[in-house]
N, C-alpha and C positions, 0 to 999 in steps of 0.2 A: 653423469647423472640421471635413471630411466625417467622416463615422463609420469610412470606411474608412481615414483619415489618422490619426484618433486610436487606431485599431485596431492600427494596424503602427505607433505609438511607444510602446504600453504592450508589446506583442510584443519590440521593440526595447530597452524600459529593461529587462523582465525578462533578455533574454537577456547584455546589458551583463552585467548585475551579476551575472550568472552566471559571466561570464567570467570577470571583474573576479578574484572568489573562489574560482575553479577550483585554481588551482596550489596557493595557500598553504593554504584549505582540507583539499585533497588530502594534502600536503606532512604537514599537520597530525593527521589521524587517519591516516599513515600509520606516526607518532613517537608517536601514544599504542597502539597497539599491537605496536610493537615496541621500545620500550623494554622497559631491567630493574627501572629503581627504582618504587615507589609511596609516596605521597604519606602524608602522616599519618591522611587521612581515609580513603583506601583501607585504613592497616594497622587502624586503628577499625575499619570492617567486616570485615575476615579476622579479626579476633580473638573478636568478637560471632559470626559464623557457625562457627569453629573449622575454617577454610580455612590451608593453606599456601602460600600465594603463589607460591612458586618452586618445585613442583611442575607437572609438566606428566602432561597424561590420554591416554588411546588412544583413538581415535574412540570405542571403545563408552563408555568412561568420561565421554566430554565429551556424548554424548548422552543417555545415561540425566540426568546432570544437566538438559540443558535440558530432559528430558521432566517428570522430576522437578520440576524447579522448576517447570512451566508445570500441572503437576496440582495443587499443590498452591496456586498464586495462583487458579485456577480453584476451590479447594473454599471459599479463603478469602472472595472477591469476590462468591461463593454467599452465602455465611453473614453478610454484611455487608447483603447486600439482605433475606434473609430476616428477619434482626435488626431491621432497620431502625426501628422501632417503640421500640424501648429505647437507640437512638442519641442522640447531642446533636445540635441541628442538624435534626434531622426536620423540624418543621414540623407534629406532627400528620398525617404521611403515614404510612399503615400499611407492613406489609409485602410486599415485591413476590414474587407468586405463583411460584409453582412454575416453569414452563415460561419463564416471561419472565425468572428468576431464570437459573436455566439457561443460558436464549441469551444473556443480555446479560454473564453472567460468562467462558462461552466466546469471546463475540466481542470482548471488551476483550485477556484473557490472548492471544490469539492476532493481535491488532495488526488484526481487521477494523472492528469497533467499529459492528457492525450493532446497529440500536434499532425492535425493534419495538416504543415506548412511547413517550409524551410527556414526556421527561425532564425537562423544569421542572413540571410537575404529580407525578410517580412519583417522585422521588429528592430526597432534601435535601442541605444543603450536605455535609455530615460522607461520604457515600458518594459524591458524585463527585467530593469533593476527595479521601478515604484510600483510596478505591476506584478509583472510574474513572481518576483524574489519574496513581496511581503504577500504574497498569497500562499508562498509556499509553508513561510511562519503561521501567520493566522489557521490555514486548515490543519495542520499538523495539531494545535492550539485547543481548535475544537477537538478533535478527535481524543486527544486527553483528556477535553474535559467532560465530554462523555462518559469515557471508560471512567474517571475518577465518581462522577456520582452514581453509576450501576452501583462500582462497590460501595457508596454511600446508602445504597436501597439496604444492603447486605447486613453493613453495620448498624444503622439507625434504627429505632425501636420506637413504634408506637407514636410515630411521625409524617408531617407530609412535606417536611425541607430536606434540597437535596442539595442544597451550596447557593453562591452564587457563582453563575455564567459567567461573569465576566471577572471578575475574581482568578475563576481559575483557569480563564484563555487569559488573561494577562500573566498572570504564573508562569504560564507553561511557557510562553513566549520571553518574560523579560528571567526567570532562573534556571530554563534549562535548554531551550532552542536557543537562546541569541550567545550565550556563552560558551556552548560547547562548537556550534557552527565559528563560531570569531576563531577558536582556535583552530581549526579543518580547516579555514579558509584560509590561514597564516601557512597552517602546512603543507598545502597543496600550493600557496605562490612559491613556497621553497623548492618543489618538488617540480617546477615548471610550469604550470596550469597558466594558462593567461589572465590575465587581470589588469582591462587597460580600458578608457571610456574613446579610444579612437575608431575610428570606423574602420581601418584596413592596416594592413603590411603589406609593402612590394618584396617578396623575395623571387628569387632565381631558382627553380628546381634541378634535380638533376637532369632531367632534359634540357636543360637549357633554356628555357620559356623563366622569362619573368610570367609571376602572379602575383594577383590581388588576394589578398588571403584574410578574410572575415576578422574582424578582434572586436570583442565584447566585455563585460565584467564578468569572466566568467567562475572565476576560484568563489567569488562569495554565494553567485548562483549553485557551484556544484556543491557545496557543503552542507547548504540547507537542501536540495534536491533529494538528498540521500539522507541526511538526517531525521529528516521529517516525512522519509519513506513519499518522496511527490515523485519525482523521476525525470519532470521536462528539463530536456537540456538547451543551451544556449547554442548548438550546434545539430544536425540534424542526424549524426551519424551518433551523437550521444557520448556516452562513455568508452565507444570508440575512437575516439578521436585523440589524437595525441594532446590537443592542445586543455579538453578534458581530462583526459587520463592516462599522462605521458609513459607509466610504467608497471611492470607487472606488480610491483609493490604497494604502488598507489592504488591499483584495482582491488588489491585484499585491503586497503586502507578504508575503500571504499564500498567492501562487501560488510567491512566491521560495523561503519556508523548507519548504515541502514538497517541491520537489526541489532542495532544496540537499546535501543529505548522499545524496542516492543519484545523484546528476552528480559529485559531487566526487569519490565514493566508486572510480570509475572512473581516473582519477588515482590517486588510493591505491594501488592492484591492480597497476599499470604500475609504481610506484615498487618495490613489495613483489619484486616476481618480478623486479625488476630489467632491466626493457626497458618506457621509458615509450611504447613502441610499443605496446604494447598495448594501453595505457589508451587510447590516442587511439585505435583501432578503434574500442574498447568504444563512446567516446563520440559517434564519426561513424557509430554503429549507431542507437543512441539518438538523434539527433539526426535523423536522416534519417526514422524512423519516426515523432516527434512532429510533426515539423514537417509530413509527410504527415496525419496523422491531422487536425491544426489545421486544413491549408488547407481539406481535405473538407467539416471539422464547420464551419465558419465558412460557407464559402461552401452547403452546405446550408439554414444556417438564417437565409441572407442572401438565399436564391434560391426561395423555397417554393413548395409547388405546390396547398395548401389553400384552400377559396375563401375563411375567415375571415382565412388568412393574406397570403393576396393583396391581401385589400380593404386590410390595417395596412400591408403594404409591408414586413414582415418578421415574422419568427415570434418574436414578444416576448412569447405568453404563455409564465408562469410564469417570468418573468426580471424582476429590477428595474432598475426603469429607471435608477437611480443608477449599476449597471455596463454597463448595453447591452450589443450582442450579443457584442461583440468580448473585454468581460471576463468575460462569462458562459462565451463558449467558451474561452478561456483556464482557467480554471478550472477546467472541465468536461472538457476534453483530460487536462489534468495531473494533476486526483484521480485519473481514470481508468487512466491511466498510470502512475499510483505504487499503493500498495496505500491511499493516504489514506483516500477515500468519503466525503468532507468534500464540498457544496455549495454556492456561490454561487447558483443557479438550479435548476429539478425537472427533471432528464433526463427525467422519461416527458413533458414537454410540449415536447419536442425534437422533430425535424421525422421522416421515417421514417429519411431518409438521417443525418441529424444524429444521433440517437437509436444507429440501426445504428453509426455507427461510436466512441459511445462505448462499447458492449456490445463490438466486436470490440478496441476497446482491452485491456477485462480479457481477451480469449478469445487475446490475442498472447501471455498470461503477464504481464502486467504487470512488462515490462523497458522499458520507453521512459518513465522510468527504472526504473521497479521504485518499490517498499518500501523505506525504511532495511534495509540487507543484504538482504533477499528479491531485487529487485531484479539484484542485481549476482550474486549465486549462480544466480539461474535462469539470465540470462545467459550464465554461463558453462556453466552444464548445456547450453543450448544451444550453445556454441561444440563442446563435448565429441562434441556429437553432427554437427555440421558436419565437422569435421575428420573422423570417422569415414566420414561419407558419401563426403568428398574421398578418403579411403582406400582407399571401397571400388570407386571409378569407375577409378582411375589401378592399383589392384593391388598396393599399399602399405601396409606396418603402418603406420596410425594413431598422430602424435607430435601431444604438445601440448605448451608449451613446456620439453623434455624429456621429459616421461614417457608412458610407450606405453600406449595406451589398450587394454587387453586384454578377455576377455570381461566380468571382474568391472568395470572401470571403464565400458564401456558401459551393463552392465547397472543399476548404481546411476542412469546418467543418465537411461536409459529409464522406472526404476520415477518419479524425481522429475521427469518430464516429463508421464507420463501420468496421473498421481493426478487433475488437477486435470479433465483433458477426462471423464475416466472419472465422478468427481464431480456435475460439470455434468450429462452427457447421462444418467446414471442420476437423478438427483434432479428432474431438468426432467421426463423420461418418467413418473417415478411420479407427480407431482403432478397431469400432465394425462390421467393417467389416473383421478382422482377427480372424483365427479361435485362436491363441495362446492368444487374448484379456481373451479369456473364461477361459483359464489355468491360467489368472493372476489375474484373480477374486477371491474375498472371497465369494461373495454373486451372486443369479441370478436375474431374474428377475424385476424390476423396480430399488432397491436400487444398483444393480450392473449396471443399465444404468446412475444411479445418481454419483456414483463413477468415472465412465469413464467422465462425463460431468464437474463434477467439477475438477478433473483435468485441464482439457483444459481451464477452464474455470479461474481456478487459476494461471496457465501457462501465459494466453493470456492476464490478467488484472496484471500480475507484481505481485500478490497477495501470492503465497507462499504453503498457508495451502493446506489438502489436506484429504480428506477421504481414511484412511489409508488401506481398505479394497484391494486398488488396487496395486500389486507388477509392479513397473515403472522401473524394474534395466537392461530389455531388451537392446537393441540396439536401436530398433523401440521406444520405448517410451523415450529415454533418447533423442533421435536425435529428433521427432517432436514435444516433449515438450520443447528443447530445442529454437528450433527455430521460435515455440510461444511464447516463451518468451520475445527473440530478434525483432520479427518483429513488437508485439504488444507493446513494446517500444518506438522502434525508429521509425517505421510509423507515429505514433501519432505526435512525437515529431516534425520531417519535418513538417510535416502539420499545427500543430498549430505554427511554426516559421514561415511558408509561409502566415499565414492566419495575422500574426504582423504584418510583412513585407506588407502586402496590407491594410492595417488597417495606418498603421503610413505615408503614402505614402500617405493617403487622407487627404483636409482641414475639419477642425472638423465645422460641421453644424450648429446653433443653433436650436434647435427643435423648430416645428413647431404647426400646428392645427392637424396635422394628426400625428404626433410622438406618439406612444404608451408610454405612462410611465411605467418606469422599476422600480422603486424605491418604491412600496408601494404592498400591498394586492393583488391585481390583477395579477401584472407579477406573484409574489410568488407562485400563484395559476398555471398560466401557467406553469409554470416553471418545477413544483412538475408535471404535468398532463403530461408534455413533456416526462419528466425524465421515470416513468411509462409505458406510451401509448406506447412510443418505442422500451420500454424493453420487452411488452408483446408480440405484434405486431413481436417480434422475436424471443421469445422463448416461446413461451406457447407450440406450439403445443409439443416440448421434454421437457417439464415440465411436461406435461400433463401425459406422458410415464414415467416417473422416480417417482420424490418426491411426484406428487399428487396424481398420483394412488397408492403410497403408505403409502399415508395419510388417503386414504380412504379407503386402505385396512383391 
């Protein structure tokens, strides 16, 4: 079987599995967030934290809940790392230094999972399980909650209430993430993924030398790192490590897990707003963007232009032989199109065009299909901008799903949209003015610029993957990347919740003769064009100096 045929079969199996689960999973997610009953475990949680589950909150109260919960989580995770030496299962690993502990705490709470340390030798099993794995669940549940709050903004009429943030977070964990992650973890264990609380195992390699190989509770974190579009691995090699991802078929399962919730949320959106065509439009846009980036990246990796890759016949540097190019490309495109950041190949070793496509995938705003919850509300923000631009072109007041888009709504959407580009460009520009950055780079010229740009794009988009040629362990990078992660997560959330509050206060208006239809091919094209055009206008100059220049060299 040729590599192309094998790759097409892998992609076909992945798409078929997503299509099979799309309708039932989308309907289930809608039922989770529209049901009025609370199960026993949820009622226990509400009693423990002192929450009235039947009360609704204004957008401001909802936002305060998200902000307070996130900041407290950052503090607790920071303390866990700093106090590691006093905790069980630390394996004589001392406290994590201040800069790394801050960066890691912010990273996992914001669903970024950027790791500027070697996890298997830095953190013990207790911090991995009680700190990082727990935050993988909670950060994903927060993203789901914010997306659902925005949907309620479109659905509700003449009210200032968006739901209860504590109920939404609890349901996301108890009814969605925990059950699926449990099944996935058992599947991974059966496939050979490590699940152990021992420190290490002594093995003799093919070279005849005995090695101490670190062990950890990998399978439990592996499941939620993918399902929750988190991405942080137990091992520094992440999903390229055989203890995390032992076979070609487990790699496809991992890609399925990181795509399934963001993809199915478009169906949830259509059900909750009462018009399934709206969800169909969103999934059509996502599919077009994902397919295009996948095709470009796959072509780039199989048509190299460097002397070493030409001699090899393909760009296999940094890729695992057991995955080959097709599986590596599927994983890379899916992980940069979501907020996952997990890798089964080294993105820094991709060709100029291939690596540039992965970078562009993040700079699109991670909406193809985006992270758990974040992808949906990011795409809806772009939909608001698209409708507003269409209204300007035809001279009519813009409306979307029966809600007028006035100054308040468009301002909130603009703030959410512009936060990421501002953080990326300011952070990259500042880093490039420092002489120390040149010393931190393993590469010069266009690829060196791409490495810095990729780091801040990954941080501000809460992705977490990296071009590994940049060393980011000094205080400057730990601090600025941490701030980019924090602001890149929380500022859009505040703006999105403010938008939801403004929409919910309006009375729903019936569509008129001048209303732009948003349930068909025309709007799908308009939304796709808006995504691409805004990215091109914002990032084309810096992309021309980095990956485009490298690809043309």
